[in-house]
N, C-alpha and C positions, 0 to 999 in steps of 0.2 A: 504493500500500500504506500501511496505517496502522501506527503503532508505539506502544508504551508504554515510558516510561522510569521505572524504579523508584527513587524518591527519598525514600521514607518511613522508611528505616532511620535509626538514631540515630548511627551512626558512632563507637561508643564506643572502638574500637581505636585511634583517632587521639588519644585523650586530651584534653588541654585545647584542642586545635585546634577541636573541635566542641562545646565547652561552650556557645557562644553563636551559632554559625553552623552551619546545616545542611551536611553534608558536600558536597553538590553545588555549594555556593557557595564552597568553598575556591578560592583563586586559583591559576591556571596562566597564567603569562605576562601577568598583568594583567587577565585575564578569569576569570569563574567557570568551574569545571570543567564545569558543565552547559552553558555556552555552546559548549564544544568538542563535547560529545555531540550537542547539537542542531544545531550547524553541520555536523557530519559527516552526520547524518540528512538535512538539507536538501540537501547535496551528492549524496546518494544518491537524490534525488527522493522522499524521504519528507516529506510536508508536514503531515499530520494526525497529531498526537501527543498522547497522554494522559500525564499525569504524576501519580503519587500523592504525597501530602504528609502529613506528620505533625508533626515538630518545626519550630517557627517557619515555618509554611506561607506566611505573608505575605512573608517574605524572598524566597522564590522567585517567588511570584505577582507581587509588586510589581516585581521586576526584569524579568521576561519578559512579563508581561501576557498578552494573547491571542495573542501572536506575530506579529500582523499586520505590524508594521514590518519583519519579516524574511521575509515571505511564508509564514509558518507559521500553522496553526490549532491552538492549544494548548487542551486540555481538562484540567481539574484534578479530582482525586479526593482529598478530605481524609479521612484515616482517624483517627477519634478513638481507636480501638484498632488497633494494628498487625495487619495481616492476612497478612503474609508475602508472599513473592515470587509465589506462585500465587494466594493469596486476594485480593490487591490487584488482580490482573488479572481474576479472576472477577467482582469487583465492577463492573468496566467492560465486562462482556460485551456490553451493548447497543451500546457504542461500536464494536465489531468486527462487529456483525451484518451479514451479507451479503458479508463479505470472504472470499475463498478462502484467504487466509493473512494473518498479521500478524507483526510483529517485536516482541520484548521485549528490552530492554537494561537491565542494571543501571546505575544512575546514577553509580556510581563506576568504571565501565569506560571508559577512554579508548582508542579504537582508530581506525585508519584502514583497517580491513578493507573490501574490496569486498563490500558486501552484495548486489549484483546477482548475483554468482556464487553466493553462499550461497542466495539465493532460487531460482535456476535449479536448483541441486542438489536442493533440497527438492521442487520441482515434478516433476522427472524421476523421483524415487523415490516420489512420491505419499506422502510421509512424514506422519505425525501430528505429529512434532516433529523439527526438525533443529537440533542444537546446534553452535555454533562451539566447537571444541576445540583445545587446544594441548598440547605436550609439556612435562612438568615432573615432577621426582621429588619424592615425599613431599608431595603436595598433599592437601587435604581430600577431594578426589574422585578416583576411579579409574574410567576408562571403557575398556572393551574393545571394539574394532571388528573387523569382518570385512573381507574384501578389497573389498567394495562400500561400506564406510562405515557399515554397519548396526551399531547398538549391541547387543552381545551381553550386556553386563553393565554396570551402573552402581552403584558403591558410593559412598555418602556418609558421610564420617567413619568409614572402615572400621577395624576392629580389626586388630592385626598378623596374626592368623590369617586374616582375610578378605583382607588384602593379599597374603598368601602364595599364595592360590588363584587370583589374577588377575594375570598378567604383562602389564602395560601401563603406558606412561608418558603416555597421553592423559588430559587432565583438562578439566573444565568451564571455559569462558571467560566465561560470563555474558552471552551473546547467543544468542537463540533465534528461529527462525522456526516458528510454530505454526499448525496447522490449528485453526479454531475448535471443531471437534468435541472437542478435548482438554479444553475447559472443562467438559464433562460429568463429567470425573474429579475436579473440584474442588468441594468443598462451598461453599454460600453463606455469606458473613459468618463464616467460620471461618478461624483462622490456619493457613495451609497453605503449604508451600514446594515449589517445583518439584523441586529435587534430592532432598530428604529424603522427601517424601510422594507424589510423582507419578512422577518418572523411574525411581526405584529399583523401583517396582512395575510399570511398563510396559515395562521394558527388554527383557524376553523375548518381547514381543508381535510383534516384527519390523517395527514402523513408527517406531521411533526411530533417527535417523541422526546421525552426527557429521561435520562438515565442517572440515578442518584449517585453522587460522589461517595466513594468508599475509602479513598486514600487521603493523603494530605494535599491541601491546595491553598495557595496564597496569591492573590493578585497584588502585585507591588505597585500600588497607585498612590502612595504617600510615603513620607519618611518613616512613619510609624510602621507601615506594612513592610518596608525594606528591613527594618530591624527585626520584625517578626520572622521574616524569611531567613535572615542571617542566623537567628537563634535556632530555628528549626533545622537548618543545615548543620550547625555546630553540635546540636544535641542528638542528631540522628533521627529526629522525628520525621524529617523529610528524607525518605530513603532513595535518594537519587545520586548517582555518581556522575560528576561532570566530565566533559571532554577535557583531557589534560595533555 
């Protein structure tokens, strides 16, 4: 299976930490965060990986190169204008041609989740998209699931009135398994996001599913979360070996 890691975001919520360094290159345990993301994908037998770039692209490309030293095949997509989480994947549609499914992971999500179980769940349900989900109160997303894991509703940055109508603590974890057919829902070279522009629209179609998180997961979207991830790596709570 192929994967794409989304690394083009600016990481502005980390303040001065990302003024000169792309967020995926922030250090966790002496290695860039992206080394942990790629290390976990390799451990899950995902070897062909696309990475989109924007801010200081050569910092990432210069460090990881073509990935051959780690047994990976890395392909880069430099975005002069940010295309969003879905638009960036759409731009790489040819990379996924012929694949029955592929994986997308946000570049600031550090996880040791078993992706094999996630993919099997996706295949068994013949899903268009399967989202890794976890439970959290007051998140930017709200996902309602039925007993089979089908997504009945997906709210992105809901208003208080919208929250009141959906009783659920399930939220988006930033890892997806996608059928390539879903790319038909994404316009070419247009800034488009999976949660805001695609999942909210397709949620009632019956082919979006949620798979509950069973491992460690941290979205490094603030200085506090960066420290959480560092502590998890140091303590062994996050069971991921980075590329070295």
